[in-house]
C-alpha positions as CSV (number, residue, x, y, z in Angstrom):
1,E,5.0,20.1,23.0
2,G,3.0,16.8,22.3
3,N,4.0,16.8,18.7
4,T,6.0,13.5,18.4
5,A,5.2,12.4,14.8
6,V,8.7,12.8,13.5
7,Y,10.1,11.1,16.7
8,D,7.7,8.2,16.2
9,L,8.8,7.9,12.5
10,Y,12.4,7.8,13.6
11,R,11.8,5.0,16.1
12,E,9.8,3.2,13.4
13,L,12.5,3.3,10.8
14,A,15.2,2.3,13.3
15,D,18.0,3.1,10.8
16,K,21.4,3.9,12.4
17,R,22.1,6.2,9.5
18,I,19.3,8.5,10.6
19,K,19.9,11.0,13.5
20,Y,17.3,12.6,15.5
21,Y,17.9,16.1,17.1
22,H,15.5,18.1,19.2
23,T,15.9,21.7,19.7
24,P,16.6,22.7,23.4
25,F,13.7,25.2,23.2
26,V,11.2,26.2,20.6
27,L,12.7,28.0,17.7
28,N,11.2,30.0,14.8
29,L,11.1,28.5,11.4
30,T,14.4,30.1,10.3
31,K,16.4,29.2,13.2
32,S,14.9,25.7,13.1
33,F,16.3,25.3,9.8
34,E,19.6,26.6,10.9
35,F,19.7,24.3,13.9
36,A,19.0,21.3,11.5
37,F,21.7,22.4,8.9
38,L,24.4,22.8,11.6
39,H,23.8,19.4,12.9
40,A,23.9,17.7,9.5
41,R,27.0,15.6,8.9
42,G,26.7,14.4,5.4
43,R,29.0,15.7,2.5
44,F,25.9,16.9,0.7
45,I,22.9,18.6,2.4
46,T,19.3,19.3,1.3
47,S,16.1,19.6,3.3
48,I,12.6,18.6,3.2
49,G,9.4,19.5,5.0
50,A,6.6,17.2,6.3
51,D,4.4,18.3,3.5
52,D,6.9,17.7,0.7
53,G,8.0,14.9,-1.4
54,V,11.2,13.4,-3.0
55,Y,11.2,11.7,-6.3
56,P,12.5,8.1,-6.3
57,W,15.4,9.0,-8.4
58,A,16.6,12.0,-6.6
59,V,19.4,10.5,-4.6
60,E,20.7,8.6,-7.4
61,Y,21.0,11.8,-9.5
62,M,22.6,13.9,-6.7
63,N,25.3,11.2,-6.3
64,A,25.8,11.1,-10.0
65,V,26.5,14.8,-10.5
66,L,28.6,15.6,-7.3
67,P,31.8,14.4,-8.9
68,Y,31.5,17.1,-11.5
69,M,31.0,19.9,-9.2
70,K,34.6,20.5,-8.2
71,D,34.6,24.2,-8.8
72,N,31.3,24.9,-7.1
73,N,29.3,23.9,-4.0
74,I,25.6,24.7,-5.0
75,L,23.3,22.4,-6.9
76,H,20.0,23.7,-8.1
77,W,17.2,21.5,-9.8
78,D,13.7,21.7,-11.1
79,R,10.8,21.0,-8.6
80,S,7.2,20.1,-8.8
81,F,4.5,21.8,-6.7
82,Y,1.4,20.6,-5.0
83,A,-1.1,22.8,-2.7
84,W,-2.7,20.6,-0.1
85,P,-6.6,21.0,0.4
86,G,-7.5,23.9,2.6
87,F,-4.1,25.7,1.7
88,S,-5.6,28.7,0.0
89,K,-8.7,29.2,-2.3
90,E,-6.5,30.4,-5.1
91,Q,-4.1,27.3,-4.9
92,E,-6.0,24.6,-3.2
93,N,-5.3,21.2,-4.9
94,M,-3.1,22.8,-7.5
95,L,-0.6,20.3,-9.0
96,A,2.2,21.1,-11.2
97,F,3.9,17.7,-11.6
98,K,7.2,17.1,-13.7
99,M,8.4,13.7,-14.6
100,C,11.7,12.4,-15.6
101,D,12.5,10.3,-18.7
102,K,15.5,8.1,-17.6
103,T,16.2,7.1,-21.0
104,E,17.3,10.6,-21.9
105,V,20.6,12.1,-20.7
106,S,20.1,14.5,-17.9
107,K,21.8,17.9,-18.4
108,L,24.1,19.4,-15.7
109,E,24.9,22.9,-16.6
110,K,26.4,26.0,-15.1
111,Y,23.8,28.5,-14.2
112,S,25.0,32.2,-14.4
113,L,24.0,34.2,-11.4
114,G,26.0,37.4,-12.3
115,D,24.6,37.9,-15.8
116,S,21.1,38.3,-14.4
117,F,21.8,39.8,-11.0
118,S,19.8,43.1,-11.6
119,D,16.7,41.3,-13.1
120,M,16.7,38.9,-10.2
121,V,17.0,41.6,-7.4
122,D,14.2,43.6,-9.1
123,N,12.0,40.7,-9.5
124,L,12.9,38.4,-6.6
125,K,9.4,37.4,-5.8
126,D,8.8,36.2,-9.4
127,C,12.0,34.4,-9.8
128,L,12.6,33.2,-6.3
129,Y,12.5,29.4,-7.1
130,R,14.7,30.0,-10.2
131,L,17.5,30.7,-7.6
132,P,19.1,28.2,-5.1
133,T,17.3,28.4,-1.8
134,C,18.0,26.4,1.4
135,Y,14.8,24.6,1.0
136,I,13.2,22.1,-1.5
137,N,15.0,23.1,-4.8
138,S,18.6,23.1,-3.9
139,G,21.4,21.1,-2.2
140,F,24.9,22.1,-0.9
141,K,28.1,20.5,-0.1
142,R,28.6,20.8,3.5
143,I,31.8,22.9,3.1
144,F,29.4,25.7,1.7
145,F,27.9,26.0,5.2
146,K,31.0,25.6,7.2
147,E,32.6,28.5,5.3
148,L,29.6,30.6,5.6
149,L,29.5,30.0,9.4
150,A,33.2,30.8,9.8
151,S,32.9,34.1,8.0
152,T,29.5,35.3,9.4
153,G,28.9,33.4,12.7
154,R,25.4,32.3,11.2
155,L,24.2,30.6,8.3
156,W,21.5,33.3,7.5
157,D,19.6,36.2,9.1
158,G,16.1,37.8,8.8
159,S,12.7,36.1,9.0
160,N,13.0,34.1,5.7
161,Q,15.7,31.6,5.3
162,D,15.0,31.2,1.5
163,I,15.3,34.9,0.7
164,A,18.3,35.2,2.9
165,T,20.0,32.2,1.1
166,C,19.2,33.8,-2.3
167,A,20.8,37.1,-1.3
168,I,23.9,35.4,0.1
169,I,24.5,33.3,-3.0
170,L,23.8,36.2,-5.4
171,L,26.3,38.3,-3.6
172,N,29.0,35.7,-3.2
173,N,28.8,33.4,-6.2
174,R,29.2,33.9,-10.1
175,F,27.2,30.7,-10.8
176,C,25.8,27.4,-9.5
177,Y,25.1,24.1,-11.2
178,H,21.6,23.3,-12.4
179,L,20.1,19.9,-13.0
180,D,17.2,20.0,-15.6
181,I,15.1,17.2,-14.0
182,P,12.8,17.4,-10.9
183,L,14.2,16.0,-7.8
184,T,11.6,17.2,-5.3
185,I,7.9,18.1,-4.8
186,A,7.2,21.3,-2.8
187,G,4.1,20.9,-0.9
188,M,2.1,23.8,0.5
189,S,-0.1,23.1,3.5
190,G,-2.0,25.4,5.7
191,H,-0.9,23.5,8.7
192,S,2.9,24.1,7.9
193,L,5.0,26.5,10.0
194,G,5.7,28.4,6.8
195,A,2.1,29.1,6.2
196,L,1.5,30.2,9.8
197,T,4.5,32.5,9.7
198,N,3.2,34.1,6.5
199,S,-0.3,34.7,8.1
200,V,1.5,36.5,10.9
201,D,3.7,38.5,8.6
202,N,0.6,39.7,6.6
203,Y,-0.6,41.5,9.5
204,F,2.8,43.0,10.5
205,D,2.9,46.1,8.5
206,E,-0.7,47.0,9.3
207,L,-0.1,46.4,13.1
208,V,3.0,48.8,13.0
209,Q,1.0,51.4,11.2
210,K,-1.8,51.2,13.9
211,I,0.5,51.3,16.8
212,N,2.3,54.4,15.4
213,K,-0.8,56.1,14.4
214,Y,-3.2,55.5,17.2
215,S,-1.3,54.4,20.2
216,R,0.8,57.4,20.9
217,P,0.3,61.1,20.0
218,L,2.7,62.5,17.5
219,Y,5.0,64.4,20.0
220,R,5.7,61.1,21.8
221,Q,6.7,59.5,18.5
222,K,9.7,61.9,18.1
223,G,12.8,59.8,17.7
224,E,11.0,56.6,17.7
225,Y,11.3,53.9,15.0
226,T,9.5,50.7,14.4
227,A,10.9,48.2,11.6
228,R,8.6,47.0,9.0
229,K,8.5,43.3,7.9
230,V,10.3,43.9,4.6
231,E,13.5,44.9,6.8
232,Y,13.6,41.5,8.2
233,L,13.7,39.6,4.9
234,L,17.3,40.2,4.0
235,P,20.3,39.6,6.1
236,F,22.6,42.2,7.6
237,F,26.1,42.4,6.1
238,S,28.8,44.4,7.8
239,G,31.9,45.7,6.2
């Protein structure tokens, strides 16, 4: 309510190729991403947040490599990183900025997911952005999401769309394509929905422990169960 910055930009650009959609009611971050992806109509889909950036050559390279991706629907690329002022004391103003030498031939390669599956699962936090996610470091042919929706009824589950996307891709794909140049800049801002979501999640386990320990005597907890936040990270698969 009252946040019209995106709509104002849409009106300012006045480009018929740009479509503006507003959710019917307030959605959490994961479902907001899902709403946007389900409404996208391009043949290739990627996403960007308000605190992120796209390199000037990004669309050019995406268009160039798509014809070579006939046997796979996933493109992963290098990304840069910037932490906005006030994000965190450890990362504030941190900049990891990659450049592209357009005189060199960019390398599109098949990136094996199966060969390092166990290592990735065991160290998911450390290698998260080495994997394709729905946000900031990857793009997908729209057919990828159409097939996923048809088979599961949703694009992802859980409280983190990036981790859910990683799990889905690792379980269902032997490889993806990787482009060894940066196309996007991931910005981390303390004002972003992602940061606000994380600040809530950090207190989730502690809150559950307090509720179970102090709010009810032990005999009243018999047969009760309260999920911990880690159980919301990965999607549910049946069958």
